[in-house]
C-alpha positions, 0 to 999 in steps of 0.5 A: 500500500502507498502512503503519502504525506505533504510537507510545506516548508523546507527549512530545518524542521521541514527538511527533517520531517521529510527525511524521517518520513521517506526513511520510513517508506512514506512518499513525500511531496515537499513544497517550498516557495524557493527559488521563485519567491524569497523572504527578506531574511533568506539569501540563497535557494538551498533548503535548510538555510541558516539565516542567522548564526552558523552555530547549533550551540553546545555539543556537550550532552552531559552538561548542556540541554541542547547538547543532549538534544543533539545526542538524541537526534543522532540516535534517530539518524537525523539528517540535520545532525548528519550534515552538521557533523560532516560540515562542522567548523572549529568552534570549541565546545560548540557545534558550528557549521559551514552554512553553505555546505551544510544547506547544500548537503541537505538539499542534495540528500532530499532531492536525490531521495526516491520517495521525495518529490520537490515542488517549487511553489508557494502554498497560499492556502490550507489544506492542500488535500482534505484526504491527505496528511499535511505538515506545516513547517514554514517557520517564523517567516511564513508568507503573508498569504499562508499566514492569513490562511492559517489564521482563518483556520485556527482563529486569528487570536491564536496566531502571533506575528510578533515576539515579545519575550521576557527573560526566564530565570531558574527558580533555584537561582533566586535569593529568597533572603531578599525575594518572597512569594505573594500575589498582589493584595493576596489575590489567588495563590500566594505562590503565583508570584515571586517578588524582588523589592527595590529601594528608591535609590536602587530603582532610579539606578536601575532605570538609568541602566535601562536607558543607557543599556546597549540595544539590538538593532532590528533586522531589515525585515522587521519594523520597530512598531510596538503595541502598548501591551508589549512595550520593551522595558527600556522603552517604558523607562525612556518615557519617564523615570517613574513610568515603570512604577505605574507599570510592571514595577508598581509596588502596591498590594505587597508586603515584604516579610524580609524587611520592615521597609516598604519597597519603592518598586517591585519586580515580579516573577511569574510561574512559567512551567508546570513543574515551577522550575522556571519563572518569567520576569513580568513585563520585561520584554526587551531589545537589550543585548543579551550581555546587557540583560544579564548585567542589568537584571542582576542588579535587582535584589534577589537576582544577583546570581540569577541563572537565565534559561532564556533572555528577552527579545522582540522580533518578527515571528509567526507562531501558533498557540500550540497548547490549545490548538495541537494534540499530542501528535502535533495535529490540529485538534480541529482538523487532524489532517493538518500537523505543525512542526518547527518554530511555528509551533513555539520552539526556539532555535535551530536544533529545537525546530529540527527536533520537532520536525523529526518528531512530526515526521515520525508521528506522521509516518505512523498515523498514515499507516494506521499505527499509534505513535509512541510518545517520547518519555517525559524525562528526555529532551524530545519529551521536554520539547513536546511538553513545552508545546502542551504546557498551558500554564500561562497560555495568555503569555505563551512564547517560544522557548529554547530547550533548557534544563528547567523543562525537565522533570525534577531529579529526586533528592539524595537521602543523606546518611542522617536521613535528610534530603539533599536537593541537587543544584547547578552542574551536579543537577545538570549531569544527573538530568542528562544521565537519566535522559540518556538511559531512558532514551535508549528504550524509546529509540529502539522501539521506534527506529527503522 
């Protein structure tokens, strides 16, 4: 029997999805608007073009979450990782590639696969065929016409065209000798928010740092158009020294149990994932350079030693609210002939995008054959990626996320000789999470490998 799946978009996710499908004996129609139409960010006609950095970040799978994702993808014969390994260039502990050779290798592998048919055309409307499964992997720069079609299919309020990302901090790096749990006016659960207080002197010093901090310039294809609901923190600071006190840093409805002095201003941290290992800085979307963010935000009392799982940013993007739109196999709940993969789902980063493409390819190969896909264990990097796409803890503020150790389930504490619990932190915790994932992934890979 002949099985067929359509894949729209030949970026990292689409290329990986198409490869995984073909390797599992499924016919693939791979659609890409290149070379007849190019987005403003793309420069050549190859598939899997790297439009920004040429780095896939750390390749250390024992101490780094993205390195662990590299490791898991290699176990499943990832085309993206195969090309990266063949075309790597010196970069210390990071995996960096010759971007042109990397893209050319993938392009030729896909074009030469007997089960993959390339269609050089723009898809402007969904679905292609009501009787066929289609994977949409058009990335953060989806064409206007297709984005409009997606918006009509899912409901416009569930599609974002602009990223306004606040930094996310590992909760165990917050100093609770200065910070405390409390919701404003004690509404809701007291653990909903963590508060970091600033004195008058600290507040004005902080505002001054925001005003003079170095900012990232917008790309040519982006516009510096802000909405009042997602103004960068530094733009608010530039509108007046006291603006933040009447915005995200207002100190009302809060009592600091660590000091009798009433805080002049407060930074609030909201729960960012179900496990409550991550906290996001409320209202702190920013265009500050990453080095400036860590320097300035560590001036906030309680965050002097903050470890950031994600730094803030604002840039043009297109992504859907996956937690309310997609099922566990990345299909639209309202139309299970349409799947989504890659950055359009709310992942962030090259490898994260490719890994969701890999999972979509595997899921689709099972579904078209009438089989039930085996979900990756929650303790693995694959499982954490899926968990983020299904985490509706803060759906109103759902944002793309890089893979990080805060997405993994907690490690059980060690019971010491005197019977007390010792919770792992820092590098010891990272190693333990990595070791657990590496042990668990083996069984899943063996069960699904072609």
